[in-house]
N, C-alpha and C positions, 0 to 999 in steps of 0.2 A: 266299596274298595275294588280296585282294578287288579286283575291277575297279572303277575309277571310271567312272561313266556320265556322259558329257559330250555337249553339243549343239553342232552346227555350224549357223551360223557361230559362231565363238568370241568370247567377251567377255574383256576384260582381267582380270576377277575370276576367271574359269575358268582362264585361263593362269597367273595368279599362284598358283593353288592346285595347279599341277602341278609335280612334281619328277622328276628323272631316275630312271628305274626304275619309275615308276608305270605300271601296266597299265590301259588305258582301253578303253571300248566307246563308239564315236562314233556318234551318230544325228543325222540332219538332212541338209542339202544340202552336198555337197563337189563339187569340180571335178577333172577330170583334165587333165594337160598333161605333155608330155615336151619334149625338146630343141628341136625346131623351133617348137613352140607357144610355148615360153618366149622364144625369140629374137624371135618376132613380137610377143608381149606387151610385151617391153621396148622394141622399136622403136616401138610405138604410144605408150608413155610418153614416150620421148625426142622424138617428133614432136608431143607434146601432143594426141594423139587419144584418143577414148574406147576403153576396152577392151570386149570382147564380153560381159563380165559385171562386176558391181560386186565388186571384189576385196577391199574392206575387210571385215576380220574372217573372211575365207574360209580354207578349207583346200584346198590342191592336192595331189592324189594322183598321184605319178609312176607312171603305168601306161599300157600300150598293150594293152588287153584283146583276147583272141581273139574271133572272131565268136561270137555267141550261137547255141546249138543251138535247134531248134524248141521253143517253149514256155518258153524261158529268157529272162531279162532281159539277160544279158550272158554272155560266155564266161569262161574263166579270166582272173583279174584280179590277178595277182601283181605286187609292186612292182618298179620299175626301179631300177637303181643310181643313187643320188642325186647323186654328185659331178659328173655330167654337167650338172646344173642349177646348179652352184655359182656360175658367172659371172653368172647372171641373178637368183638368189634374193635377194641384198641389195637390188637395185633394187625388186623386187616387194614385199619387206617394208617398205621405205621408203614405198611407195605404199599400204600397208595390209594386205598379206597377213599372216595371223596363224598359219597352220599349214601344214606340209608333211609328207607321208607318203611314205616310200621305204625303201630299204635301204642300209646302209653308212655309213661315216664322212663327215662334212662338213668343208670347209676351215675354217681359222681365220677367214677373212672371213665365212663364213656363221654360224659360232658367235658371232662378235662382233655381227653384225647381229641374231641371235636375241635377244641380251641388250639391245642398243640399242633395237630396235623392239618389244620385248616380244612375241616370237613363240615358237613351239615346233616342234621337229622330232620327229616320231613315226617309229618303225620298225615296219614290217610284216614278216611272215615270208616270206622268199623261198621259193619252192617250194610255197606254200600257196594258190596262185591260185584253185583250184577251191573251197576252203573259204572264202576271202575273198569270192568271188563270191556266196556264199549270203547275205551281209549286204547286198548291193546290191539294192534293191527296185525301182529304175527307173533308166534310162540314156537320155539324150537328147543327141545331138550338137548343140552350140550355136555352134561356130565351127570353121573350117578343115577342112571335111568332106573336102577333097582329101587330107588327111594320113591318111585311113583310120583305122587303129587308134590313131594318134597325134592324132586330132582332139580338140579340147576338148569334153569331155562334162560335163553336169550330172548328178550321181548323187544319188539319195536312198538313204541308208544307214541301217541299223538294227543297232546293236550291232557295228559294224565294229571288229575287234580290233587294237590297236596298243600300243606301249610308248613312253614318253617317253625319247628318246635325248638331246636337248639342250634344256635349260630356260633360263628367263630369269636364272637365278642362276649360269650358267656351267657347270652340270653336263654331263658327257659320259659316257654309259653305257659306251661303248667304252673310254675311258681308265680309268674305274673298274674295269671288268672286268680290264684288263691289270694294274693295280696290285694288285688283289685276289690275283692268282695269280703275281705277279712273284717270282722266286726259287724257286718251288715245283717248277719243271720245268727240267731242264738238258739 
């Protein structure tokens, strides 16, 4: 299978062209955020206050990278389990977030929001943090520095590898995988 090369931030045309199972290489600017950063972002939305970055069209990567070794941009940067952000993701998508990168299944509420707000959820390979870090060309903390590895970072990425898990058409790679092998193993 050939990788689709896409640019971040995402446009609606790019998102409409993505289907569950598509393997992608993402280049451009993406942001990092985990649990506490998500809580703070949604609190700002509810308080009608500005966010630390323009979220419209953006991708958030669920990661808390390890410290960079001398001469490196970032340390190991493997994905965090996504369901911990599920209570915040629909609000962020309503506000303009278009992509999320993590690992694991999403709730029905997140999958419904992906369809409703025309977003996409990408899976990254857990355990491949050192490999993923090679696609990160720059990293700059832009908010919540006190959260250390969980601070919001602006990343410049080149050919960041991911797979489409949930698309705007209701596709779910995990469900498709289960049904493909249902009944074959007892």
